[in-house]
NUSEDO-590151 format. One record per residue: x, y, z of N, C-alpha, C in turn; residue in one letter. Coordinates in pm, whole numbers, plus 50000, padded with zeros to 5 digits. Layout:
REM residues N
XYZXYZXYZA...
***
This chain:
REM residues 358
726688226440140725998220240067726258200240081E727438198540040728498186340049728378178040187N727948184040287727828183240427726418182640474C725498185740407724338188340436724128195940535S724738209040534724848218240607723858230840542I722748234840630722078244240582722378258440619H723188268540527723878280740558723368289940449I723348301640465723288313040396723938319040332S724508322440223725278330040193725568342740261Q724538354140276725218364440425725578357440497P725298348540549725708345140696726918341040687T727458331940606729388330540544729518348040534I729068354240480729898369040438729908377440620S728738373640647729128380340807730108375540864R730368359240872731288356340972732268361440925I732678361540784733928366240746734388381140782L733308387040729733778404040733733478407240891T732438401040942732768413941083733678405841145N734648396541121735648391741195734938384641325D734198376541313733688368441464734698355841495E735878353241390736988344241482737908351141455T738438364141448739398370641481740568368341389G740488367041269741458366641159742258375341131F741328390941108741958401941115743478404741221N743298401241347744138402641472745338391441398Q744888378941372746298371841317746738377041243E746298383241124747028389741040748168399041100K747368408641193748348420141257749508412641283E748798399241389750178396941471750988389741347D750888384741271751548379641198752848386341108I752388397841084752998406541017753968415741135F753838421341257754328426441320755518412941375R754798402341425755568391241451756988388641327T756808387241210757558388341093758548400741132A758288413541135759208428141127759718424141257L759838417841357760158416141495761488408341455E761168396341405762288382941419762638379141284H762368385841192762748380041074763888389441014T764888385240927765948398540920765998407240818P765068404540693765028415240606763348412140552Y762718421840487761528419940424761448424040257Q760778417740198760518419640092758688426840059Q759318435039931757888440439923757948441339801I756578441739727755918443839568754548449539569D754178452539486752628458939501752048453139350D750958457639335750168451639199748838458139267T748078460839135746958470839106745868459639164T744908463439163743898455139217742208467839216I741118458839223739878469239193738898469439330R738618476439395737818476439520736768486439462V735578476839484734348487539426734368493139296N734858489339188735008494239087736088504439062G736818506039147737828515139151738998508939161K740598516739129741998512939137742078513339256N742818501339321743878504239413744878495539392Q746148496639553746888487639482747158477239661Y747438462539609747778457439707749018456939716S749928458839855751058453439880751168446839933Q752098438039894752658423339944753888423739997I753958423440114755148422240205755658406740249F756438403740240757008386440229758618384740284C758938374240310760038366940314759868351940337N760778342640333760168328540348759358325340426P759248332140576758398326140678756998333240669Y756608339640557755238347840595754808352240428Y753918357840388753278363240295752348374540352T752608388840351750948396640408750568406240294A749448408240308748668415440214747808427940234F748048438740188747788452640235746988458740127F745488459040103745198472240000744668486240051T745348493339946745768507340029745378515139904V744848526639881744438535939769746108538039679P747148540439767748008544839624749288536639677G750468542339635751588532839626752958541039660K752708552639714753648561439731754488558439883D755548567239904756468562040033755878559640132R754998574940153754268575640304753538566240331L752398558840206752088544740239752738535340260T753568535340226754618522240256754898525640408I755238534040443755598540340600754698537140703L753248539240663751938538140712751968519540749D752138513240668751978498840658752928496440733L754588498940783755238492940850755038497240968L754818510541012753988513741173752818505241200L752508493941124751418488641219750528492741267C749788503741213748458508441302748678520141363G750268524841402750508532741449750278546241418R750508557441502750038568641429751158573941349E751118579541240752448584341164752838601841256R754188601741307754778614941339755748613141236R756148628941328757398635741209758558639641277Y759598641241268760648644341341761438652141236R762128664341280763188671741201764518669841290F764908659641281766628656841301767528659341190D768768649941200769818649941137769598645941052R768848631341041768418627040902767478628440862N767118636640890765678643140776766078652940715A767268658640763767478670340678768658665440557F769118651240591769858648240477769168641140374C767748633940457767158631340336766428639540237L765878651840312765408661740237766668666940101M767978669340173768828671940065768818660839962K768938645939992768738639239875767598642239824D766328644639836765438643139749765038658839691F766238663439715766438676639608765468687639670N765138690039832764388698539835765428714839863V765008724739804765668736839793767078737739961A767848744239954768748749440079767628754840188K767088764440105766848778540130765288772940184K764968765740173763348759440224764138751740390V765108741840333765888735040482766248745140549R767038754640495767538763640604765818768740703N764978773940629763958779640661763598771840806Q763198757440765762628747740828763558745340927L764858746140960765628744540991765658751641178S765238766441166765058777641218763498772141285E762758763441196761408765641280761218753041365L761758748241370761648732041426762808726741527T762518716541587763648712641680763448698241636E764098690841730764548674541713763238671241837D762408667241817761608665441895760028656541773K759428646441808758018640541764756908655441732E756358651641605755208661741622754048657741567I752798656141527751718651441476751478654441324S750768649941262750188653441147749528668441151E749048672741256748298684441302749558698741291A750478693041348751288704441364752258701041199E752388688841177753268695641072752818698740931M750838699140958750658710040816750378720340861Q750768723140990750488742341037752068743440974A752868737840979754448741840988754338741540817L753718736140758753878733940612753278749540573L751998749740625751448761540576751938775040619Q752858777640716753908786740768754698787140652K755558775740639756618774840528756038779540366V755148774140353754468778840229752928788340218F753198796940192752068806640257750878802240154E751328800140025750288798939925750328787039912N749508777439757749118767639744750598756439650S751248764239615752638760839528753438750739607K754058745639527755288730439615754838723539680G753448715339598753108706239637753848691939667K754888689439542755858677839544756848681039665N757408698739656758518698939806757858695239914T756098695839908755518696240066756068677540095K755668672739976755358658840018756918650940047T758158661340003759468651340013759728655440147R759228670440199759438672040343758888661340458I757388658640403756838648840514757298635040495M757958632140360758738619440367759918616940426E760568628840435762078630740518761878626240680A760718639540702760778636140872759898624640917A759238621240838758408605340860759338596740857A760278593740788761158585240775762518587740934I762368597240960763338601241054762588597541180A761518600641190760668596441288760338581341338A760278574741220760178560741247761268553341285Y762648559341240763778550241264763938555941405H763688565541488763948567141596762768564441722R761898556441684760768553741740760978538241809Q760368534841884760518518841963759228513041979T757898519841952757068510041994756868498341823D757628500241748757218494041660758868488541604I758958473841549760218469341568760998480041368P761948480741347762058490941247762868479341135V761858478441044763068471140903764258480540866V765348466540879766748473640865767128475040723D766308460740669766918456840473765658452940422I765388463140357764088460540251764878453940111L764608439940080764338438239926763398440339814L764078447939693762748450839621762718458239509A762348461639411762738464139267763218475039288D763628486139172763908498639174762928512639200D761658506739200760448517039240761128526939323A761158538639280760968553039374760418552639555P759428548639546759018546839658759388537539743Q760138524339742760858520039808762258524839884F762758533939780764078540839812764278548639961K764908545540050765188556840157764408552940266K763368542540263762998541540408763378533940531I764338527540447764938513740560766278519440544T767498516040655768788516640634769488509740520E769158498240468769498494840327768508490140239E768938488940134767878486740002768928477039909L767918465539905768578455139845767948451839682A768568450539569767378454039457767518438939369L766608436539312766438421139278767188424839113C768308413239114769028410539026768248404538883W766988400238910765648395938784765668406338717I765118414038828764638429538768765598434738686H766888431938704767788444038663767688436138531E768398424538504768138416238360767188420238267G765958423638324764898426738246765038438838137R765838445538216766428458538146767368454337999H768038448638039768498441537920767958436037787Y766768425337868765758424037777765058427737672N764788438737763763878449437661764638453037549R766398456037522766758459737438766698452037320L766388460937223766038453337060766868457236987D768048453337021769458457536866768568449936719P769178458836595768668452736474769818450336403V770888457836436772518460336405773148443036438V773558435436346773868421336415774998423036503P776428435036452777168439036614776428440436728C775678447636713774998449836824774298440736879N773498432836809772988422136854773798411636921V774798411336881776218401136930776748405037072D777148418237080777388426037147776288424137271A774858425037274774378423637350774248407537409L774368400837313774078382237378775428381537444K776728385037413777818382937521777648388237682D777458400037637776908410037779776178401137856F775168399437794773708391137875774578378337926K775698368737888776018358737886776598360838040T777208371337994778438374138142777878378438232R776558388238224775828393438336774938377738389F774988366038342774228359438391775168346438482W776558347638443777448339938515777818345638582D778458356838616778098366338766777008363838871F776148362838838775128360938912775078347238949Y775668333938843775868326038953776858324639044G777928331839014779038333339117778728338839237D777428350639246777018352639386775838339339409L775108329639375774778324839411775688312039479L776498311239417777728303339505778308308439617K778428321139593779218332739764778048327539850Y776868324639776775648323039920775718313739975K776508301439920776278287039968777728287740043E778688297540040780258295740114780488309740072D780208318440211780368331540183781748334740256P782748340840225783898348240275784478359040284S785548366340315785568382040295786238380240186S787128370440124788378367540036787258367239888E786248361239913785498358839801784318369139744A783868378239870783188392239888784358401139824A785498402139884786288414139798786558410339618V786778397639599786968394639439785538396339374K784198394339429783408393639361782878411639303L783658419839433783158429839381784278439639321S785098435039303786248437939195785638431039099S785238421539024784298414038921783508422738845E782278423938944781418437238945781988448838879F783128455538946783598464938877784188465638716D784318455138707785158451138555783938448238465K782838439138518782058438738408781368450738369L781218459138472780048465838465780748484438438F782168478438327782668490238280783028484438183S782528476538112782488473537979781988482337902T782628487137755782508495137660782398484337541K781038484837481780978476737365780058488537221T780088482537153780288493037002778278495137005V777168491837116775798494637119775658503537221Y775558518537173775678524837280774158527937395D773168519737322772368517737438772128507037569A773538498437543773598485137596774588493137713L775158503837651776708511637753775848517837831N774858523437758774278534137876773078526337973D772558511437948772178505638038773078497538166R774818494838093775608489938194776058503538287I776048513638252776368523338347775128527138440E774058524338396773158526438501773008513338609K773408502438558773438490438655774888495238754T775738497438667776818499738746776848510338890R775578520738882775768529838960774478522839095N774408511839084772978501039215774128492239259K775638493639249776408486639266776108486739424K775878490939532775858486539710774548481139668E773558483239622771948477139663772528463039577Q773018462339454773218447739397774018440239441L774858445439533776068434839640775408435339754L774118439239810774288436739980774128427439992L773838417339929774228406639956775588398840007V776468401739973777928399540025777968405040138L777248416440176777508417540359776268409940428K775198407740357774158399740443774008386840332H774748377240341774048364440256773208355540253P771988360540340770798352640358770248359540263C770438369240277769398377940105769138372040015L767898370339910768088361939797768378373739730P768988369039620769408376539474768188382339372L766928381039426765958382039343764758384539438H763608392539380762078390939432761298384339388N761388374339379760498362139302759228361539429N759578360939543758728356739645757448365539615N757908377139620756948389939639755938390439511S756628384739423756238387539266755218376839313E755568362339343754488354439327753378357139469L753858364739556752198366239640751838375439557G752088385139464751338393739356750378383139248A750998373539240750228362739142749258359239215R749048352639334748098352239424747118358439444V747248374439459746348384639415745618384939288E746518382439199745648383439072744718371438994K745138357939047744198349139089742898347739145R743318356339264741968357939355741118367639283R741908373239218740878387639094739978378538988Q740768369438908740218365038850738928357138896D738808350539031737908344839021736868354139104V737148362239159735778369439240736108383739196S736688394739107736658400939059737548411639150L736528416139228736748429939327736388426139454H736258434339517735558434239710734618444339687T734138450139758732808457139760732798469339850I732988466739991733148467840104734048469440160S734518480940261735828483540352735858466240442E734998465540462735288451440574735418438540477A734978437540340735468426540274736878428040219G736928442240212738518439940147739528441040286T739108438940407740108440340519739918422440543T738788416240550738568401340514739438392640383A739418401540294740248390840174741718392940232K742268407040262743598408340292744218395340415D743028393540528743658386640628743818370640589A742448366940497742748354640501743658348540358F743558359240279745218355940171746088357740268L746598361240347747998363340482747958351840539T746418349640543746608337240633747258323640571I746428323840465746688310840367747818309740287V748828321240286750058321040200750808320840334Q750418323340418752048319340540751948307040609T750688301940622750288285940648751158280240548A751308281640438751758275240326753198271340367R753858285940373755468285740402755728279340504K754828280940614755078275540774754738261040807L754318253140627753758237340644752748235040709G751858243040772750528243040756749188240340683V748598231540705747278229740679746438242340683N746148251940601745258261240603743998256240626S743798245240586741968243940549742048240140729F742688228340789742848225740959743118237941032E743838250341013743998258441037743018269541048Y742538267540932741068278240974739618273241049I739818261641018738638247641111738818250841249N740308253241286740288253841432740418264841471D740428277441410739948291441475738458289141492R737968286841342736438287441378735898279741443I736108272541516735568263141568735888261841741S736918274641753737228278541863738038269241958K738628262541862739178244641974741068251141993K741338263041895742638265741962743538255641988F743568247141908744648235841988746018239041911S745588243541765747168246741660747518254741720M748918261341726749998272341696749708282241692P749398291341706749428306441580750408304541534A750008311441365751258311441263752278321041324L751638332941386752728342241456753888336041569S753618326241601754148319241711754718311241622D754528303841517755498294541440756858305341365L756238314741343757228322041253758468325341390I758078332741461759338332341584760158323941615A759338309841606759968296441645761028296041540E760738290441408761468288641296762528298941263K762198316341283763468328241217764558321241380A764378320041494765148313041567765998304541526K765688298041437766198283341404767088284641303L767128297841256767808300241098768878306141136Q770128309541064771118316341053770518330741031P771468340741047771348350640964770298362241006G
***
């Protein structure tokens, strides 16, 4: 209207939802390129509404991009399906799969039975369901079936070569993010929130919590300094300091329990000592979740599958363009006008990633 252009709202909707300008493919290219060329991925999720029903927006990101995916669930298999970039999920019963099943507390009897019935090769979804039907003749064991599927799907994901395999995932401590990648880094900000939730009343407990939180964030500051100037000597020292800090015993029992839980996450919280390029927090993906929420404040929810796909594509393109220093209005205009004078965002991700260490 400002430009005296007469066009109906349904026409605009059709242009966007029918993907006449290829933005959905651009989003897929952005995500796959990021998986291939960047050293780690961050992830978070938030609830959204689609046609009046609750679904989830899974947000993958790092300093080069942010990608949005609307899915019905937020379980481990859903995360795996997203990482497969549209490739059909497959399953494999190799040594890694059986180790994972043990970690997932699948009964030894069931593991032995599966070992006798399977071999180290990929199988399809239909073959997996037939196998589960043979092992579980009745409807019982739903959770065990899920754990078996997760273990075999993760094993197949790491053995396939069609899609770049993510080695490092940075997330909060939610169970669906665990065991998918070779290494998992945890967010220090999320860990600190557990201590903020403690609400002591007794004065000595209040003082104990205040003192420990000060030491907690002092150590966090030391990790930030390490990222700027990493060395093997500093890594050993910080690892030792972690053990000392999180072996603290106080007069406040709830605080002691919390400290012990943090100590058990040492490997994930100190992964930065091995990979200094890793952030210490997951704020990047939380900012992506905030973008999704602000979009929801404006338009409430999407209605159709095509509209939801278009929403994810444009959120991905706009937020990725912002990180790459590209004017999103000019970029979208370049694509709609079919000039294609601006380089693809996926190409910029690959170029910028090559220039960065780690």
